[in-house]
C-alpha positions in Angstrom: 10.2 1.3 -29.4 9.3 -1.8 -31.3 7.6 -0.8 -34.5 6.8 -4.3 -35.7 3.8 -6.5 -35.1 3.9 -10.2 -34.3 2.1 -12.4 -36.7 -0.7 -12.8 -34.2 -1.0 -9.0 -33.8 -0.9 -8.5 -37.5 -3.7 -11.1 -38.1 -5.8 -9.6 -35.4 -5.4 -6.1 -36.8 -6.1 -7.2 -40.4 -9.3 -9.0 -39.2 -10.4 -5.9 -37.3 -9.8 -3.6 -40.3 -11.5 -6.0 -42.7 -14.6 -6.3 -40.5 -14.8 -2.5 -40.1 -14.3 -2.0 -43.8 -17.3 -4.3 -44.5 -19.5 -2.7 -41.9 -19.0 0.9 -43.2 -19.0 0.6 -46.9 -20.4 4.1 -47.3 -17.0 5.4 -46.4 -15.4 3.7 -49.5 -18.0 2.6 -51.9 -15.7 2.2 -54.9 -12.9 0.4 -53.1 -12.6 -3.4 -52.7 -11.1 -5.0 -49.6 -9.1 -7.4 -51.8 -7.1 -4.5 -53.1 -6.7 -2.9 -49.7 -5.7 -6.2 -48.1 -3.1 -6.8 -50.8 -1.6 -3.3 -50.1 -1.6 -4.0 -46.3 0.2 -7.3 -46.9 2.9 -5.7 -49.1 6.4 -6.0 -47.6 6.8 -2.1 -47.6 3.6 -1.7 -45.5 5.1 -2.9 -42.2 5.6 0.6 -40.7 2.1 1.6 -41.8 0.6 -1.5 -40.2 2.3 -0.5 -37.0 0.8 3.0 -37.3 -2.6 1.5 -37.9 -2.2 -0.7 -34.8 -1.4 2.4 -32.8 -4.5 4.2 -34.1 -6.5 1.1 -33.1 -4.8 0.7 -29.7 -5.6 4.3 -28.8 -9.3 4.1 -29.8 -9.2 5.6 -33.3 -11.0 2.8 -35.1 -9.1 3.5 -38.4 -10.9 2.8 -41.7 -10.3 3.5 -45.4 -11.8 6.8 -46.5 -10.1 7.2 -49.9 -7.7 6.1 -52.6 -4.9 8.1 -54.3 -4.7 6.8 -57.8 -1.5 8.7 -58.5 0.4 7.0 -55.6 -1.6 3.8 -55.4 -2.1 4.4 -51.7 -5.2 4.0 -49.6 -6.1 6.6 -47.0 -7.0 5.4 -43.5 -8.4 7.9 -41.0 -9.6 7.7 -37.4 -13.3 7.0 -37.7 -14.2 6.5 -34.0 -17.5 8.2 -33.2 -15.8 10.4 -30.6 -12.2 11.7 -30.4 -10.0 8.7 -29.6 -10.0 8.0 -25.9 -6.4 7.1 -25.7 -5.4 10.5 -27.1 -7.4 12.9 -25.0 -6.4 15.4 -22.2 -3.5 16.7 -24.3 -2.5 20.1 -25.4 -1.8 21.0 -29.0 2.0 20.7 -29.5 5.3 20.4 -27.7 5.9 24.1 -27.5 2.5 24.5 -25.8 3.3 21.7 -23.4 6.7 23.2 -22.5 5.1 26.6 -21.9 2.9 25.2 -19.1 4.4 25.8 -15.7 2.0 23.7 -13.8 -0.4 20.8 -14.4 1.2 19.7 -17.6 -0.8 17.1 -19.6 0.9 13.7 -20.3 1.7 14.7 -23.9 0.6 16.8 -26.8 -1.2 16.0 -30.1 1.6 16.8 -32.5 4.2 14.7 -30.6 1.8 11.8 -30.3 0.9 11.9 -34.0 4.6 11.9 -34.9 5.3 9.0 -32.5 2.5 7.0 -34.1 3.6 7.8 -37.6 0.3 9.5 -38.5 -0.7 13.0 -39.6 -3.2 15.2 -37.8 -6.2 16.2 -39.9 -6.4 19.6 -41.5 -9.6 21.7 -41.3 -10.5 20.6 -44.8 -9.9 16.9 -44.0 -11.9 17.2 -40.8 -14.9 18.6 -42.7 -14.5 15.9 -45.4 -14.6 13.2 -42.6 -17.8 14.7 -41.2 -19.4 14.1 -44.6 -19.0 10.3 -44.0 -20.8 10.3 -40.6 -21.5 12.2 -37.4 -18.2 12.5 -35.5 -17.3 14.3 -32.2 -20.9 14.8 -31.0 -19.7 14.9 -27.3 -16.0 15.4 -27.8 -13.7 17.6 -29.9 -10.5 17.1 -31.8 -7.4 19.2 -32.3 -6.7 19.8 -36.0 -3.7 21.0 -37.8 -3.4 24.7 -37.1 -2.2 27.3 -39.6 1.2 28.8 -38.6 -0.2 32.3 -38.4 -2.6 31.2 -35.6 0.0 29.1 -33.9 2.5 32.0 -33.8 0.0 33.8 -31.7 -0.2 30.9 -29.2 -3.5 29.7 -30.5 -4.7 26.4 -32.0 -7.9 25.2 -33.6 -10.1 22.2 -33.0 -13.4 20.9 -34.3 -16.6 19.2 -33.2 -20.1 18.6 -34.4 -23.1 20.1 -32.6 -26.6 20.9 -33.8 -25.9 18.8 -37.0 -23.2 21.4 -37.9 -19.4 21.1 -38.0 -17.8 23.9 -35.9 -14.1 25.0 -35.9 -13.1 26.8 -32.8 -9.9 28.3 -31.3 -8.2 27.9 -28.0 -4.9 28.5 -26.4 -2.6 25.8 -27.7 -1.6 24.9 -24.1 -5.1 24.2 -23.0 -6.4 20.6 -22.6 -9.7 19.0 -21.8 -10.8 15.5 -20.9 -13.0 15.4 -24.0 -10.5 16.8 -26.5 -8.1 14.6 -28.4 -7.0 14.5 -32.0 -7.7 12.5 -35.2 -5.2 11.4 -37.7 -4.7 9.7 -41.0 -2.1 7.6 -42.7 -1.5 6.4 -46.3 -0.8 2.8 -47.0 
């Protein structure tokens, strides 16, 4: 798989990210685009740009939601209003996918995240994202499941209903047209 962007793809992605950054300043009030842009243009950011392009291609609408002063990295997260459309109708992980005897989905959240070079949100990160806006009002998103739950063939997901964030459980092998996953990447 080609993990590099052409100069045209790179320019288009950077323009999209900059426009989204300017539109949603509430997500990153203390951060300046000049600093983010410089980090994105750094030679060691090529893989991360590719991951951001995959997030964008699958409908995630990535945006900056934080900055880690210790590492100097910016945190980008899927900020699409609903769970990214290009990552729905999937079960939780490869083990769940393999356990299905019939009607296997096309993929699973854990494998897709790894292939994209991103990390699925934890419950804490999902709740923090929900502080920045109202997400998953009609959809739901798989989130990183604690091992003790996964060992029992379960997985967890979240959504927002009645102006409240809910975390639920389901069999890890289940999949629904309105359930995908959200991820994040540090650049």
